[in-house]
N, C-alpha and C positions, 0 to 999 in steps of 0.2 A: 337693566342691569341683570335681572333675573335669566334672559335668554342668554346673555354671553357666558353666565354661568353655565346655563345646560350647553351649551356651545361647545365649553371649556372640556367638561365631563362627557360629551359623548366623542369627541376628539380624543381626550385621553383613554377612553373606553376602546376607541378603534386602534390606536396606536399600541395598547397594553396586549389585544386581541392578536394583530400582525405580530407582535415580537414574540410572544407565547407561540404563535404557528412555525416561526423561523425556527425557533429551538427545537420543536417539535420535529420538525424536517430534519434539521442538524442531528439529533440522535438517532434516528433514523437513518439516515446515511450513515453515521459512524456505526452506526449497528453491521449495516449490510458491508460494509467495508472490512469490519473485522471478519463476518463472516467470509468474504472473498477472501482476504488475504490467509485465513486457517486452512481454504480448501486450497490455495496454491502452495502452501507446506506442504499440505498431503500429498498432491498431486506432485511434488519435486521429490518427496519421498518413495512414491509408487512409481518414478520415473515414467510417469505420463505426460510425456511434451507435448501431443494436442492438446490437452488437458489444460496446462500451464499457459500456453500460447494464447489461447481461447480467452484468457484472463489478462491480456493487454489490448490496446486501442494503438495502432497506429499512427505514424512512425514514434517509435520507442528508442531511447536513449538510456545506454547506463554510462554511468559516471564511475569510473574507478580510481586509483593511484596506483601506477606502476610503480613497482621495487618501494613502495608505501608512501612515496612522495612526489612522484611525476603524476600529477593530472591526466588523464586520457579518457577521452568519449567514442562511443562506439553508437552508429542510429542503426536500426533494423527498421526497415521497409516494411516489410511484411511478413507472415506466418513463418515461410519457411527458413526465413535468414534466421529468425530468432530460434527455430526449430533446432538449428546447427549448433547456434551458441549455450542451448541447454543441452546439446548432448557432449558439446565440448567442454563444458563445465562439471557434466556428471562423470566425464571420464579421467577429469583432472581431480575430482575431490580429494579431501583426505582418505590416505588408505586405511580399509577398514570401516569406511563409513557407513552406518546402518539406518540411522534416524536423523532426523531432527529438532527440537522444541523452541517455542515462543514463548523467551523468558518474560518481555514486556513487550505491550505493544499503546502506544500513544498515537492518538490522530489527531491532529490540529485543520482546521480551517485556511484555508488561504484562497482568497477570493472565489473564484469559483471550482477551486478544486480543494482537495485533503490529501496532509502529508500522512500516510503512517510512519512513527519513529520505533523501528523494531530493534530491541535485543533476541539473538537467537543463539543456540548453542547446538554442536551437532556433536555424535555420540556413535561408537561402535555397538555391535552387537552384545556385547558385557558390560555396555554402558559406561563405557570411559569416557571422558571428555576430551573428543579432540579440536576442538575448536570453539571460541565462541565471537561473535561479531556482532556489528552494527547497521543497520543498512534504514535508509530511509524510500519510500516507494510511495511516488505521487499517482492518484487516482482522479480520472475525470469522470463525468457523467457519458456513457455511449450509448444513445436511445434506450436510456431509463436504466442502464448497469453501470455501477461503478468499475472501472478497468484500470491498469496501473499502464501509464507511459512513461515514465520515469525511473529508473534503481540506480540508486546511488549508494555505494559504498563510502562511511565515513569512520571516524573512529570514536571506539567503545567511550 
């Protein structure tokens, strides 16, 4: 009986240790994803297209709604295609755009990936609000770096 008790206690200790390691890794992953996303926003503000495209792993899918209701998906297979998309986005952004803020970011794990649910705002140089929105940014591990592979516009 004593051996069974010791074996069960040892098994419980191993499971608790494994669970603690998973939670520690998840916390570290979330911190890295948050840092990557905030760097992406800074690159967007600066218009550093090369730095933006480096934060993705390919193929990349953009999910959006045309006229706010018609689902549309666009997939980019390489950095050049995605760079062109970002150049177009910057050219069509709200008139007077100067910078963006991250109002809230919540990151959740989904199997082997993470999804950053982000509320953001865009402002002009006078700090007037031009736009606020919400996006879902899916991240996966790409050779030890968390990179985006899906960007989805969703209702706030």
